[in-house]
Structure formats: C-alpha cells, structure tokens
C-alpha positions as CSV (number, residue, x, y, z in Angstrom):
1,M,-0.3,-0.1,-0.1
2,T,1.8,3.2,-1.0
3,T,0.9,6.9,1.3
4,P,-1.2,9.0,-0.7
5,H,0.6,12.0,-1.7
6,E,-2.3,14.5,-0.7
7,P,-4.1,12.4,2.2
8,R,-7.7,14.0,2.6
9,V,-7.7,13.4,6.3
10,S,-5.0,13.8,8.8
11,V,-5.7,11.7,12.0
12,I,-3.7,13.0,15.4
13,C,-3.5,10.7,18.2
14,P,-1.5,11.6,20.9
15,T,-0.5,8.9,23.3
16,F,1.6,8.1,26.3
17,N,2.8,4.7,27.5
18,R,-0.3,2.7,26.3
19,S,1.9,-0.4,25.1
20,R,-0.2,-2.6,23.0
21,P,-3.7,-1.4,23.4
22,I,-2.5,1.3,21.1
23,T,-2.9,-1.2,18.1
24,D,-6.7,-1.8,18.7
25,T,-7.0,1.9,17.9
26,L,-4.5,1.9,15.1
27,D,-6.1,-0.6,13.6
28,S,-9.7,0.8,13.5
29,V,-8.5,3.7,11.9
30,S,-6.7,1.1,9.3
31,A,-10.3,-0.8,8.9
32,Q,-11.6,2.5,7.4
33,S,-14.1,2.6,4.3
34,V,-12.1,6.0,3.4
35,T,-8.6,5.1,2.8
36,D,-6.7,8.0,1.6
37,W,-6.0,9.7,5.1
38,E,-2.6,9.8,6.8
39,M,-2.3,9.2,11.3
40,L,0.2,11.3,13.0
41,V,0.8,9.0,16.7
42,V,2.5,11.7,18.7
43,S,4.2,9.9,21.5
44,D,4.9,12.4,24.0
45,G,8.0,11.2,25.3
46,S,6.5,7.5,26.2
47,T,9.1,5.2,28.3
48,D,7.2,2.2,27.9
49,D,7.2,0.3,24.3
50,T,4.5,2.1,22.7
51,D,6.8,3.2,20.3
52,D,7.6,-0.1,19.1
53,W,4.1,-1.2,18.8
54,V,3.6,1.9,16.6
55,R,6.0,1.4,14.3
56,D,5.1,-2.3,13.9
57,R,1.6,-1.2,12.8
58,A,3.8,1.6,10.6
59,R,5.7,-1.3,8.3
60,T,2.8,-2.6,7.3
61,D,1.1,0.3,6.9
62,P,2.8,3.2,5.9
63,R,0.2,5.9,6.0
64,I,0.8,5.7,9.7
65,R,3.7,7.6,11.3
66,L,5.0,7.7,14.9
67,I,6.6,11.1,15.8
68,R,8.3,11.2,19.0
69,A,8.0,14.5,20.9
70,E,9.4,15.8,24.4
71,R,6.8,15.0,27.3
72,H,4.4,17.3,27.7
73,G,2.5,15.2,30.0
74,H,-0.9,16.5,28.6
75,P,-2.4,16.4,25.2
76,S,-2.2,19.9,23.9
77,G,1.3,19.6,23.4
78,P,0.9,16.8,21.1
79,R,-1.9,17.7,19.4
80,N,0.0,21.0,18.3
81,R,2.4,19.0,17.2
82,G,0.4,17.2,15.0
83,L,-1.5,20.1,13.8
84,A,2.3,21.1,12.8
85,E,2.3,18.0,10.3
86,A,-0.5,17.2,9.1
87,R,-1.5,17.6,5.4
88,G,-4.6,16.2,5.0
89,A,-7.5,19.4,3.9
90,Y,-9.4,18.0,6.7
91,V,-7.8,17.4,10.5
92,A,-9.5,14.4,12.9
93,Y,-8.7,13.3,16.3
94,L,-8.3,10.2,18.2
95,D,-7.7,9.6,21.4
96,H,-5.2,6.7,21.9
97,D,-7.7,4.9,24.3
98,D,-10.7,5.2,21.9
99,L,-12.0,3.3,18.7
100,W,-13.5,4.0,15.5
101,Y,-15.8,2.0,13.7
102,P,-15.2,1.7,10.0
103,G,-18.4,4.4,8.7
104,H,-16.5,7.1,10.6
105,L,-14.4,9.2,8.2
106,R,-17.0,8.7,5.7
107,A,-19.5,10.4,8.0
108,L,-17.6,13.2,8.6
109,L,-16.5,14.3,4.8
110,D,-20.1,13.9,4.0
111,A,-20.4,16.8,6.3
112,F,-18.0,18.8,5.1
113,A,-18.9,17.9,1.6
114,A,-22.2,19.5,2.7
115,G,-20.3,22.9,3.7
116,A,-19.5,22.7,7.2
117,G,-16.3,23.8,9.0
118,F,-16.5,21.6,12.5
119,V,-18.0,18.1,12.3
120,A,-18.6,16.1,15.6
121,T,-20.3,12.6,15.3
122,G,-22.7,10.0,17.9
123,F,-20.9,7.6,20.5
124,E,-20.7,4.5,22.2
125,I,-18.9,4.5,25.4
126,A,-17.7,1.1,26.6
127,D,-16.2,0.0,30.0
128,R,-12.8,-0.8,30.3
129,H,-14.0,-4.9,29.3
130,G,-16.0,-3.9,26.3
131,R,-19.1,-3.5,27.4
132,V,-21.1,-0.7,25.8
133,T,-22.6,1.2,29.0
134,S,-24.3,4.0,26.5
135,V,-25.2,5.3,23.5
136,S,-25.6,8.9,22.1
137,R,-29.2,10.3,21.0
138,A,-30.5,13.1,19.1
139,L,-30.6,15.3,22.2
140,D,-26.3,14.6,22.2
141,L,-26.1,15.9,19.2
142,C,-27.9,19.5,19.0
143,W,-26.0,22.1,19.0
144,H,-26.1,26.1,19.8
145,P,-23.3,28.5,20.8
146,E,-25.0,28.4,24.6
147,V,-24.6,25.0,24.5
148,Q,-20.9,25.2,23.5
149,T,-20.5,27.9,26.3
150,L,-22.2,25.7,29.5
151,G,-21.1,22.8,28.5
152,P,-17.6,20.2,28.0
153,V,-19.0,19.1,24.8
154,F,-17.8,16.4,21.9
155,E,-14.9,14.4,22.8
156,P,-11.9,14.6,20.9
157,S,-12.5,11.5,19.1
158,R,-15.4,12.4,18.1
159,V,-14.3,15.8,15.8
160,A,-13.1,16.5,12.8
161,H,-12.6,20.1,11.4
162,R,-11.0,22.1,7.9
163,R,-7.0,22.1,8.7
164,G,-6.2,26.2,9.4
165,L,-9.0,26.1,11.7
166,A,-7.4,25.8,15.1
167,E,-4.7,27.6,14.5
168,A,-6.7,30.2,13.1
169,V,-7.8,30.5,17.2
170,G,-4.8,30.2,18.5
171,G,-4.5,26.3,18.4
172,W,-4.8,23.7,22.1
173,R,-4.3,25.4,25.2
174,A,-2.5,23.4,28.5
175,G,-3.2,23.7,31.9
176,S,-6.2,23.0,34.1
177,G,-9.5,22.4,32.6
178,A,-11.0,20.7,29.8
179,E,-8.9,22.0,26.6
180,D,-11.3,20.8,24.3
181,W,-14.4,22.6,25.3
182,D,-11.8,25.6,25.8
183,L,-10.5,25.1,21.9
184,W,-14.1,23.9,20.4
185,L,-15.4,27.3,22.3
186,R,-13.1,29.1,20.3
187,L,-14.0,27.7,17.0
188,A,-17.2,29.1,17.9
189,D,-16.6,32.3,19.0
190,A,-15.0,32.8,15.6
191,R,-18.0,31.7,13.8
192,T,-17.3,28.3,12.2
193,R,-19.5,26.0,10.6
194,F,-20.6,23.2,13.5
195,S,-22.6,20.1,12.0
196,T,-23.2,17.1,13.7
197,V,-23.7,13.3,13.0
198,L,-26.1,11.0,14.2
199,D,-24.2,8.2,13.3
200,R,-22.6,6.6,16.1
201,T,-19.4,6.1,14.6
202,V,-17.1,6.1,17.7
203,R,-16.4,3.8,20.5
204,L,-15.2,5.9,23.7
205,L,-13.5,4.2,26.8
206,A,-15.5,5.0,30.3
207,D,-12.8,4.3,32.5
208,T,-11.7,6.2,36.2
209,G,-7.9,6.5,34.4
210,T,-9.0,8.5,31.9
211,R,-7.5,12.2,31.4
212,R,-11.6,13.5,31.3
213,H,-12.1,12.1,34.5
214,G,-8.8,13.3,36.3
215,I,-9.0,16.7,35.4
216,T,-9.3,18.9,38.7
217,P,-11.3,22.5,38.3
218,R,-9.4,25.2,38.9
219,R,-12.4,27.7,37.9
220,R,-15.7,28.4,39.9
221,L,-19.2,30.0,39.7
222,P,-20.0,31.2,43.0
223,V,-24.1,30.5,44.1
224,A,-24.2,32.2,47.3
225,V,-22.0,34.1,49.7
226,F,-22.3,33.5,53.7
227,E,-20.9,35.9,57.1
228,D,-20.2,32.3,59.0
229,A,-19.3,29.1,58.3
230,A,-21.8,27.3,60.2
231,R,-24.7,28.9,58.2
232,A,-23.3,28.1,54.7
233,H,-22.5,24.5,55.7
234,A,-25.8,24.3,57.0
235,A,-27.1,25.7,53.9
236,L,-24.8,23.3,51.9
237,C,-26.4,20.4,53.5
238,E,-30.2,21.4,53.4
239,L,-29.8,21.6,49.3
240,G,-28.1,18.0,48.8
241,E,-31.3,16.4,51.1
242,H,-33.3,14.1,49.6
243,R,-36.5,16.3,50.6
244,H,-35.6,18.8,48.0
245,E,-34.9,16.2,45.0
246,A,-38.5,15.9,43.5
247,A,-38.4,19.8,43.3
248,F,-35.4,20.4,41.8
249,R,-35.6,17.8,39.4
250,R,-38.7,19.2,38.2
251,A,-37.2,22.9,37.8
252,C,-34.0,21.8,35.8
253,A,-36.8,19.8,33.4
254,A,-38.7,23.1,33.2
255,D,-35.8,25.5,32.9
256,T,-34.2,23.0,30.1
257,R,-37.2,22.7,28.4
258,A,-37.6,26.9,28.2
259,W,-34.4,27.1,27.1
260,L,-34.1,24.3,24.8
261,R,-37.0,26.0,22.9
262,R,-35.5,29.0,22.9
263,M,-32.3,27.8,21.2
264,A,-34.3,25.9,18.8
265,A,-36.2,29.0,17.4
266,S,-32.8,30.6,16.6
267,A,-30.9,30.3,13.3
268,E,-27.9,29.3,15.4
269,F,-29.5,26.0,16.6
270,V,-27.7,22.8,14.9
271,R,-29.9,19.6,14.5
272,P,-27.8,16.0,13.6
273,A,-27.8,16.1,9.6
274,G,-30.9,14.1,8.2
275,W,-32.6,14.3,11.5
276,S,-36.3,16.2,11.6
277,G,-37.3,15.3,15.3
278,D,-38.4,17.4,18.1
279,P,-35.9,18.1,20.5
280,E,-38.0,19.1,23.6
281,A,-39.6,15.4,23.2
282,E,-35.8,14.2,23.7
283,L,-35.5,15.3,27.1
284,A,-36.1,12.7,29.7
285,E,-37.7,13.6,33.0
286,G,-34.9,15.7,35.5
287,T,-32.4,15.6,32.8
288,E,-30.2,18.5,33.0
289,G,-29.1,17.7,28.7
290,L,-27.5,19.9,26.4
291,G,-24.5,20.2,28.6
292,G,-24.5,22.0,31.5
293,T,-21.9,22.3,34.6
294,G,-22.0,18.3,35.7
295,A,-20.6,19.7,39.3
296,D,-22.1,19.7,42.9
297,L,-22.1,22.1,44.9
298,L,-18.9,22.8,47.1
299,L,-18.0,25.3,49.8
300,V,-15.4,27.7,49.5
301,P,-13.9,30.0,52.1
302,E,-12.9,33.6,50.6
303,R,-11.6,37.0,51.9
304,G,-12.9,36.2,55.3
305,R,-16.5,34.8,53.8
306,Y,-17.5,32.0,53.0
307,L,-18.7,30.5,49.0
308,V,-21.4,28.3,47.9
309,A,-20.2,27.6,44.5
310,L,-19.9,25.4,41.8
311,P,-16.7,24.0,40.4
312,L,-15.7,24.7,36.4
313,A,-13.7,22.9,34.1
314,C,-13.2,26.0,32.2
315,V,-9.4,26.6,31.4
316,T,-9.9,30.4,31.3
317,A,-11.1,32.6,33.9
318,E,-12.9,34.4,31.0
319,H,-14.5,31.0,29.9
320,A,-15.7,30.8,33.9
321,L,-17.2,34.4,33.9
322,R,-19.1,33.7,30.6
323,V,-20.2,30.7,32.0
324,Q,-21.7,32.8,35.3
325,A,-23.3,35.3,33.3
326,L,-25.7,32.8,31.1
327,V,-26.2,30.1,33.8
328,R,-28.8,32.0,35.9
329,R,-30.6,33.1,32.7
330,T,-31.1,29.7,31.6
331,R,-31.8,28.0,34.9
332,P,-33.9,30.6,36.6
333,A,-36.3,27.8,38.2
334,Q,-32.9,26.2,39.7
335,F,-31.9,29.6,41.1
336,A,-34.7,30.4,42.8
337,L,-35.2,27.0,44.7
338,I,-30.9,27.8,45.8
339,D,-31.8,31.2,46.5
340,E,-34.4,30.5,48.7
341,V,-32.4,27.9,50.9
342,V,-29.5,30.5,51.3
343,A,-31.8,33.0,52.2
344,R,-33.4,30.9,55.0
345,H,-29.8,30.3,56.5
346,G,-28.7,33.8,56.2
347,G,-26.8,34.2,53.0
348,V,-27.1,35.9,49.9
349,P,-27.0,34.9,46.1
350,A,-23.2,36.0,44.5
351,Q,-24.8,38.2,42.2
352,D,-25.8,40.4,45.2
353,A,-22.8,40.3,47.0
354,G,-20.2,42.9,44.9
355,E,-16.8,41.6,44.5
356,Y,-18.0,38.4,44.7
357,G,-19.5,38.3,42.1
358,F,-17.1,37.8,39.0
359,G,-17.6,34.2,39.6
360,G,-14.4,32.7,37.5
361,G,-12.0,32.2,40.0
362,R,-8.5,33.3,39.6
363,P,-7.0,33.7,36.4
C-alpha cells in the first residue's frame, strides 16, 4: 500500500505509555472505508514499548507515522505538534484509548462536503471490558453557541475540522481544565460552521484512568455568599437533602425545556444532519440535557467569607465569567430554589454580593 501524496484527512493521536492496546486504536483507523488518510501518532515522551508497537503497525501500513515528542504531560502539546505536521484538508482527532467504527471518516467527509467547518459524530461509551454502557441520542447531537459555552460537549475522538481552523484561534491550550471545551468554544466564537452526525461512529472508553475523569477544576461559579461558615455549611447540607430532590428535578426539567425551546427557534441551533425530530420531545424528566456544569456544590472560604460554588473545568477565567453570566438566565427555576434555601440560612446570592459576583476564580 502506498501513502497518498496529499491525504484528505490527517488523524492526530496523542499517546503516552499505552503499550500494546494502542494497536486496537490504530487498527480501527486502518479499517476505515475511506482510505486516503494519514495518521500522526504523537508519542508524548513514552517510556514503555508504545513506540515499538506503533512502528510495527507503520511497517504494514505506511499511512501511520510515529512522531516522537518531548514530554508535555498534557495532550495539547502533542496535538499542536500533529497540527504542525498535518497535510490533509481535514483534521480528525483520536485519543489513544478510543476506537472508530469503519464508517467514521466517511460520515465526517459527507458533512464537510455539505459545507461544515467542524463536525462531531454520535458515540457509544464502553467500560474497560468493552461492555457498552450508554449510547448517544439525537439530543446529544443538538448544538448551539450557548450549549458550547455552558458544557464540555464533543470528546476529541468524535471531532474533525478543516485544516487551519484550530491554529487560527490559537491552537490547543494546556493548563488545568477541559482543553477540548476551550478550543471548541474559540472555534464557535470565530463563527465556524458546526455540524453533527447522528451515526454512532466512535467507541469512547469510560474509565477512571482517562484524562476526562482526572481533570481538577480550578475555576468556580459562586452561587451564594455567607458571613458565617456554620450557616454556609448548613445551607450546603440542606441543598443536598433528599426532600428537595423532586423539586429540583422539576425545576431542572422546566428550565431545560424553556432553554431548549428558545434555542431551537434560533437560526444558530444545529440539529444532527438529516434528523427532523423534536428536540424537546427527546428530553427525559429531570435531565439536565445539552451540557451543563455537571458538578456538585462545594464550600469555599474566601476573603473572610464563605462561598457556596460550583466547580468549573474552564481553562480560562474569562470563560468562567461567561458561564456565570449565562447560567442564571438559563436556569431561573433552579436558582430560585437555591436562593430560597440560601436566604433561609442568612446568605445572599453571589450576584448581589459585590466583588463576590465575579464568578471565574483566579486567572
């Protein structure tokens, strides 16, 4: 098999000490129905036999290329290295512990042919034993700039974009937080045309050892401010009590339906290609749906007072401020319940507390 002079798709796969299991990921690319691709496996200073396994596969499939990099300890560095070496018109990402099904690149290219600049496909989630534990539904593939602001949607292995777009907005950024959420948001801000595909073409690994489970949020979204630690703790405990669960579930459902209805009426709302269903009908009772902070409230001492806050996996303080500005507008019923409990314990909403309303954590 000869390597195409100009592959249509460059596949970037950062890896570190994956050893033999990386061959499953490589083989899932070699099995693609689309054949004019190159795969850039960027080894982030691996110290085991990962590089040897990649070289072995490259001998039988020259479209696979090993790039040895200095240790970054973060996938953004290897991905940027891959971008610098990519020759394809389109760039697709594949994490070293995920797999593609044979039609993945075909689904991406069909979306690009329809004018997309950024494409995300459907998925299956499997545990480390290969058992599928959940699958994407149409609602997971609905998109809007507000969804992108509030939640880390679209894992890298599901995503491709036209070459040059990532570099134009500053490339992949390192640091604490969800680096994919950060890059996709910057692409959305640059008015990139987002498109999604309903087909489940990717199998994602759900395991506590994956990076997504290991991110420690540095940012926070202040919800309430207290003068007294005991009162703040009492409010936090009450907010977690089972007796409020049904009310919060109803409030969440009402907020999400209203938010979805408003977004769906907007020209910026994206449905999966070829899907004409009703997004609101896809909502299950009590689900957050369409992103969300996905984190529990915590108690944070600050400047002699006490914050009840949500941790945020935003890379930048500016992004966290944008979340704070939007989240109360999209979740009024939920915050009305929170504010009621906070007031009962002598606290005030964060936006009413002067300097504590900044919401982003430290830059």
